[in-house]
C-alpha positions in Angstrom: 0.0 0.0 0.0 1.2 3.5 -0.7 0.0 6.5 1.4 0.1 9.6 -0.7 0.5 12.8 1.3 -1.0 16.2 0.3 1.2 18.7 -1.4 3.2 20.6 1.2 2.4 18.2 4.0 4.8 19.0 6.9 7.3 16.5 8.1 5.3 16.1 11.4 2.3 14.7 9.4 4.6 12.4 7.4 6.1 11.1 10.7 2.6 10.6 12.2 1.8 8.3 9.2 5.1 6.4 9.7 4.4 5.9 13.4 0.9 4.7 12.8 2.0 2.2 10.2 4.6 0.8 12.7 2.0 0.7 15.4 -0.1 -1.5 13.1 2.8 -3.9 12.9 4.2 -3.0 9.5 7.3 -1.3 8.1 7.0 2.3 6.8 9.2 3.7 4.0 8.9 7.4 3.3 9.6 8.4 -0.3 10.0 12.2 -0.7 9.2 13.5 -4.2 9.4 16.8 -5.9 5.7 17.6 -5.4 4.7 15.4 -2.5 5.8 12.6 -0.3 4.5 9.0 -0.4 4.9 6.5 2.4 5.2 2.8 1.5 3.6 0.2 3.8 5.8 -2.9 3.7 4.7 -6.4 4.8 1.1 -6.1 3.7 -0.5 -9.5 4.1 -3.7 -8.4 2.4 -5.7 -7.7 5.6 -4.7 -4.0 6.1 -7.6 -1.8 7.2 -6.7 1.5 5.5 -9.3 3.6 7.3 -7.0 4.4 10.2 -4.4 5.8 7.8 -6.9 7.6 5.6 -8.1 9.6 8.6 -4.7 11.0 9.5 -3.9 14.7 8.8 -2.1 15.3 5.5 -3.1 12.1 3.8 -4.6 12.6 0.4 -5.2 9.0 -0.8 -4.3 5.4 -0.3 -3.2 3.3 -3.3 -3.6 -0.4 -2.9 -0.7 -2.0 -4.7 -1.8 -5.5 -3.8 -5.4 -6.7 -3.9 -7.5 -6.3 -0.7 -8.3 -10.0 -0.7 -5.6 -12.5 -0.2 -6.5 -16.1 0.3 -9.0 -16.2 -2.6 -6.5 -14.8 -5.1 -4.4 -16.5 -7.7 -1.4 -14.9 -6.1 -2.0 -16.9 -2.9 -2.8 -20.1 -4.7 -2.0 -20.4 -8.5 -3.7 -23.8 -9.0 -7.4 -23.9 -9.0 -9.4 -25.2 -6.1 -11.2 -28.5 -6.6 -14.0 -29.1 -4.1 -14.6 -32.8 -3.4 -18.1 -33.9 -2.5 -19.7 -37.2 -1.6 -19.9 -39.9 -4.2 -16.8 -38.7 -6.1 -18.4 -35.5 -7.4 -16.0 -32.6 -7.8 -16.5 -28.9 -8.5 -13.7 -26.9 -10.0 -12.0 -29.6 -12.0 -12.9 -30.9 -15.5 -16.4 -31.8 -14.6 -19.3 -29.3 -15.1 -21.8 -29.8 -12.2 -25.5 -29.1 -12.8 -27.6 -28.3 -9.7 -31.3 -28.2 -10.4 -34.6 -28.2 -8.7 -37.4 -25.9 -7.6 -37.0 -22.5 -6.1 -38.9 -23.7 -3.0 -39.7 -27.0 -1.4 -43.5 -26.9 -1.4 -44.6 -30.5 -0.6 -43.2 -34.0 -0.5 -44.8 -34.9 -3.8 -43.4 -31.8 -5.5 -39.8 -32.2 -4.4 -39.7 -35.9 -5.0 -41.1 -35.4 -8.5 -38.7 -32.6 -9.2 -35.7 -34.7 -7.9 -36.6 -37.7 -10.1 -37.0 -35.5 -13.1 -33.7 -33.6 -12.8 -31.8 -36.8 -12.0 -33.2 -38.5 -15.0 -32.0 -35.6 -17.2 -28.5 -35.7 -15.7 -28.3 -33.3 -12.8 -26.1 -34.4 -9.9 -27.2 -31.9 -7.2 -30.8 -31.1 -6.1 -31.5 -27.5 -5.3 -34.5 -26.3 -3.3 -35.2 -23.7 -0.7 -36.5 -24.7 2.7 -35.9 -21.1 3.9 -36.7 -18.4 1.4 -35.8 -14.7 1.6 -38.6 -12.8 -0.2 -38.9 -9.1 -1.1 -42.5 -9.1 0.3 -43.3 -10.3 3.8 -46.6 -11.7 2.4 -44.9 -14.0 -0.1 -44.3 -17.7 0.5 -41.3 -17.9 2.9 -40.6 -21.7 2.6 -41.5 -24.6 4.8 -38.6 -24.1 7.1 -37.3 -27.2 9.0 -40.0 -29.5 7.5 -38.7 -28.5 4.1 -35.2 -29.7 5.1 -36.7 -33.1 6.1 -38.3 -33.3 2.6 -35.0 -32.5 0.9 -33.4 -35.3 2.9 -36.0 -37.7 1.8 -35.5 -36.7 -1.8 -31.8 -37.4 -1.5 -32.5 -40.8 0.0 -34.8 -41.7 -2.9 -32.6 -40.3 -5.8 -29.0 -40.3 -4.5 -28.7 -36.6 -5.5 -26.6 -34.3 -3.3 -28.3 -31.3 -1.8 -27.7 -27.5 -1.9 -30.0 -25.3 0.0 -29.9 -21.8 1.5 -29.2 -20.7 5.0 -30.5 -17.2 5.9 -29.0 -16.7 9.4 -26.6 -18.2 11.8 -29.3 -20.4 13.5 -30.5 -21.6 10.1 -27.0 -22.4 9.1 -26.7 -24.9 11.8 -30.0 -26.6 10.7 -29.0 -26.5 7.0 -25.6 -27.9 7.7 -27.1 -31.0 9.2 -28.8 -31.9 6.0 -27.1 -30.1 3.0 -24.0 -31.2 1.2 -23.5 -27.6 0.1 -24.7 -24.6 2.1 -25.9 -21.7 0.0 -25.5 -18.1 1.1 -27.9 -16.0 -1.1 -27.4 -12.7 -2.8 -29.1 -10.7 -0.1 -26.7 -12.1 2.5 -23.5 -11.8 0.5 -22.3 -9.1 2.9 -23.8 -10.5 6.1 -20.4 -10.7 7.7 -21.5 -12.5 10.8 -23.1 -15.2 8.7 -20.0 -15.4 6.5 -17.7 -15.9 9.5 -20.0 -18.6 10.8 -20.0 -20.3 7.4 -16.2 -20.3 7.6 -16.6 -22.6 10.6 -19.4 -24.8 9.2 -17.3 -27.6 7.9 -19.3 -27.8 4.7 -18.7 -26.4 1.2 -20.3 -22.9 0.8 -22.0 -21.7 -2.4 -21.7 -17.9 -2.2 -24.0 -15.9 -4.5 -23.0 -12.5 -5.9 -25.0 -9.7 -4.3 -27.7 -7.8 -6.2 -25.4 -4.8 -6.9 -22.0 -6.2 -5.8 -18.8 -5.7 -7.7 -16.6 -8.7 -8.4 -14.1 -7.4 -5.9 -16.8 -7.3 -3.2 -17.8 -10.9 -4.0 -14.2 -12.0 -3.6 -13.9 -10.0 -0.4 -17.0 -11.8 1.0 -15.4 -15.1 0.0 -12.3 -14.0 1.9 -14.3 -13.8 5.1 -15.1 -17.5 4.8 -11.6 -18.6 3.9 -10.2 -16.5 6.7 -12.2 -18.5 9.2 -10.7 -21.8 7.9 -13.1 -23.0 5.2 -11.3 -23.3 1.8 -14.3 -24.9 0.1 -16.1 -21.9 -1.4 -18.1 -22.0 -4.7 -18.8 -18.5 -6.2 -22.0 -18.0 -8.1 -22.8 -15.4 -10.8 -26.6 -14.7 -10.7 -26.8 -11.3 -12.4 -26.8 -7.8 -11.0 -29.4 -5.1 -11.0 -29.6 -2.9 -14.1 -31.6 0.0 -15.4 -33.1 -2.3 -18.1 -36.3 -4.1 -17.0 -36.4 -6.6 -19.9 -34.8 -9.2 -17.8 -35.0 -9.7 -14.0 -31.3 -9.1 -13.7 -28.3 -8.4 -15.9 -26.4 -11.6 -16.2 -22.6 -10.8 -16.2 -21.2 -13.4 -18.5 -17.7 -11.8 -18.3 -17.6 -12.3 -14.6 -16.9 -16.0 -15.2 -13.5 -15.6 -16.9 -12.7 -12.6 -14.9 -13.1 -14.5 -11.6 -11.1 -17.4 -13.0 -8.3 -14.9 -13.7 -8.4 -13.4 -10.3 -9.2 -16.3 -8.1 -8.6 -20.0 -7.7 -12.1 -20.7 -6.5 -14.7 -22.3 -8.8 -17.6 -20.3 -10.1 -21.0 -21.5 -11.2 -23.8 -19.7 -13.1 -27.4 -19.2 -12.2 -29.2 -18.4 -15.5 -32.6 -18.6 -13.8 -32.1 -15.6 -11.6 -29.8 -14.0 -14.1 -32.7 -13.7 -16.6 -36.0 -14.3 -14.8 -37.5 -15.8 -18.0 -37.5 -19.6 -18.7 -37.1 -19.0 -22.4 -33.8 -17.3 -21.7 -32.4 -19.8 -19.3 -31.0 -22.4 -21.8 -29.3 -19.8 -24.1 -27.6 -18.2 -21.1 -26.7 -21.6 -19.6 -25.0 -22.6 -22.9 -23.1 -19.3 -22.9 -22.0 -19.8 -19.3 -20.6 -23.2 -20.0 -18.7 -21.9 -23.1 -17.3 -19.1 -20.9 -15.9 -21.6 -18.5 -18.5 -21.9 -15.7 -17.7 -24.8 -13.4 -21.4 -25.6 -13.0 -25.0 -24.3 -13.2 -27.7 -23.6 -10.7 -31.0 -24.0 -12.5 -34.6 -23.8 -11.4 -36.8 -26.7 -12.5 -40.4 -27.3 -11.3 -42.7 -30.2 -12.2 -45.5 -27.6 -12.7 -44.1 -24.1 -13.0 -47.6 -22.6 -13.5 -48.4 -23.7 -10.0 -45.1 -22.8 -8.3 -45.3 -20.8 -5.1 -42.2 -18.8 -6.0 -40.3 -18.0 -9.2 -42.5 -20.0 -11.6 -41.8 -17.7 -14.5 -38.1 -18.6 -14.5 -38.5 -22.3 -13.7 -38.0 -24.8 -16.5 -40.5 -27.6 -17.3 -38.7 -31.0 -16.9 -38.8 -31.5 -20.7 -37.1 -28.1 -21.2 -34.4 -29.0 -18.7 -33.8 -32.4 -20.4 -33.4 -30.7 -23.7 -31.0 -28.1 -22.2 -28.8 -30.9 -20.7 -28.5 -32.5 -24.1 -27.4 -29.1 -25.6 -24.8 -28.6 -22.9 -22.8 -31.8 -23.3 -21.3 -31.0 -26.7 -20.4 -27.5 -25.5 -18.5 -28.9 -22.5 -16.8 -31.5 -24.8 -15.7 -28.7 -27.1 -13.7 -27.0 -24.4 -12.2 -30.1 -22.9 -14.7 -30.7 -20.1 -17.7 -32.9 -19.5 -21.1 -32.5 -17.8 -20.9 -34.6 -14.6 -23.3 -37.5 -14.5 -25.4 -38.8 -11.5 -23.6 -41.2 -9.2 -25.3 -44.3 -10.7 -24.2 -43.3 -14.2 -20.5 -42.5 -13.5 -17.8 -45.0 -14.4 
């Protein structure tokens, strides 16, 4: 980090910056120039809180020479992280993992029917919300704990792994007892208490990009989880808010290769929330795989017209089956393959 002093800052203000840096446990190196002085902070481990320095008299700006996140970066770990799940499934390697199912668990019949349909089409992970954050307090909020029990039953009947969302620290404990992957949704991407608890959960975390979050903010949120000791984080691009109302969100396709360049963590795509329209899900899913996504998170409902949440963006089972057929040659073309359900794997 470089601390840039204001033009004409007296030596006493420069010395104050030097002393503060040393109090923080780092080495300070003043570098006088013709117009102004800069002070280099040496020994930055990526966790420096610059607010203390920015508030000092005479400081004009801080320039971060290294990235503010550390453990999630390629500089920290050049090789990509491969997350290993039950049954030999991996995320972040050569396999492309498809997670599919309804937005919400609504009933035993609905979730079992959805699980059987997505497994038959080739999905390896069942998604479904037991706890649902909704914009309106009057919308369906999910079945809660009974929904987790239904997800567990669906796993027993199909062999699919489970990903479902935890909304708070208490819910994270409950979800962690059932899920193979714990999802932290877009609205909670910067819930730092929840992120810290997720870092101690002992389960892989699927972290969704916030509704208006930059890529750097997404990576910093992931850093919270890794900093608590959990290296198994899956990032998720699900679109960000835009001025255009044609789609529900603006799906950021470029985020996939950008994240791969900046971080060793795997990233999956959510074309359902990224578009909000079932007719757009398959085209965006195909593009995401071509761009290098390590997986997909897709909403599929046996009867979308009767769904209690997100029916407009949920695929019919036959649409999902067709999409899966389209994805396989795309994955093959870039040297990858769509992962198969446990009973289908060699």
